[in-house]
Structures are given as structure tokens and as C-alpha cells.
N, C-alpha and C positions, 0 to 999 in steps of 0.2 A: 111535508113533514116536517119542515124547519119549523115553518110558521108553527102548527099544533106544540112543537117542542118549547117553542117561546115563551105562547101564551098560558102552558102548563106551570112554567118557571115562575113566569112571571104572578101567575095567581099564587103557586105555593108562598114566592116573597112576599105579597100581599097580606098575604093570612097571617105570615110568621111576624112580621110586622105589626099589623093589628094585635095579633096577642099578646106583643112585646110592650105597646102603649095601653093595653087594658090592664087596673089596676086594680083588685080588690077592694082596698081600703082608702080609695080616694077618690072624693067627694067635690060638689061644686054647690050643692044643697045642704042646710043647716040639718033638715028633719032626716035625711038618708046617712050624713053624718053620724046624728044622735041615734038612730035605729042601728047602725051596724054597732058602734060604740057598743049599745044597750045588748046587744045578742052575744055580742065577745067579750064582755066586763071590760072594755077596751077606755082608753080616754079617746081626747080629741086635739089634734094639733090644726089650729086654727093659724090659716095666713093671710094677711092680707097683701097682696101684690098687686104690681103695675105689670103687666106682660108685656108690653109694648113700649117701654116709656124709664120704665124703673131698671136700671142697672144691676142694683144688688139684686134687688127681686128674681131679674132673668137669671144671675148666676146661682141663686141660692137654689134656683129653682132648676138648673141644668147640673150643679155641683153636689147638691144633696137630694131634692126629692126624688129626680131621676136616672142615680145611680142605683145599681142592684144591690150594693150594701144596704143601703137604706130601706129599700123596697124590700126587705127578705128579713130585716131586724123589728119594722114596722109590721107588715103583715099582719093581722090578728091580733097586735096588743094598742094598735094606734089607727083612729081614723085622721085621716090628712083631709082637711076641709079647706081649700084652697078659693079663695073670693077674688076675684078677678076684677080691676079696673081701669080696662085700656083706656087708652086715648085717641087713636087714629079709630075712624069711620068706620074703616074695613073690619076694625075685631069688636063692634060695638055688640054687647049681648042684648040679649032680648029685654023687652021691658019689665019682664015680672023679673029676668035675673040680676037686672040694674037694682031695681026697689030692694029684692033679697038682699043684696050683698050690701046697700046703703045703711037697710034696717040694722043689721050686725055692727058697720062699722059705728053708726051711731050711738050703740050700745058701747063695743068693746075698745072703738078704737078714734075716739073721741079729739086725741091730741093728730089724727091724720098721718102717722108715720108707716114710711113703706120701705121695706118691710116691715110690715109687724107681725110677729109672731106670738101667738099666745097657747100657752096645754091647759087644757080644758077639761074638765070629768065630765061623765059621759048626760048630765044635766045642764051642761053650759057654765058651769061656775069655772070661775079663773083658777087655777092652781100658780101658775109662774109664767112668767114673759121670758121670753129665750130671745137673748140676742143673736144676730148674726153678725159676725165680720170678716166672714171670710174664710171661717174654718173647713175642715174636712168632715168628709160624712160620718167618718168614726168619732169625731171628735165633738161632733154635733148631735150623735146618739148619744154619747156620754154624758152631754146636757140633757137629754131628756129624762 
């Protein structure tokens, strides 16, 4: 009986955590982000990040993108397009994802800045560049 209850509890916790990790407006594919933006009359927040080597990128993701305030205030209004450039072999993206991210970097991040944060319209035209300097999620939302 204890084992059964433990399994039920573990399953419930796993489903709860998985549900929290799924954000409707978070994308790694530009086509899907553009579809979302078109459907929701939203803008696209394009982020060039290094998930396993860039401290400011990791901080931005943790202290801005993953906060409930940011997610609640942007859902339906902004498509988050996170373009990752990991350096560790264990975090390597698929060949297709790598090519996708590199093509967007060649067009929108020629300086190779990380994190580079761009607010785009739904047709992927640049509206403005936003700098992240450790501000709170509330302050970052205001910048949007």
C-alpha cells in the first residue's frame, strides 16, 4: 500500500512539474513563434542565449523568463523565441535546430552578443533591442 501511494504521489508531482514547465508562448522554432504571434496579434521576444556557458543568459532565463509575473504578463501578448547556443557536448542541439539558430543569428545577431534580446513584430521585423542588466522581471516587463 505504501508503495502504491508513493507511486501515485510521484506521478502527481511529475504531472504538476511538467504542467508548470509548459508555457504556451515559449518557442525554440521561429515558424511556430510567428504562427503564435499572428494568431494572437502578438509581438515576438527573440532571445539569443547560451544556456550552459553565458552567466547573464542563465540569469535572464531564471530571473525573468521563468518567473510567474513575466509568464502571466506576456502570455497571449508576446511569443518568446529562445535561441540557444550551448557549448557543452551533452547539451548539443540537433543539426536542424543548430542550423535554424545560426541562420537567425547571422541575420539578427551579427555582433555575437549574448544575451541579445530583440522585440520583433509578427513578421520578424525588429522593433527594438532590449538590454538586460540584472533588472527585476517587473522592470523588464516595463521595458517591453
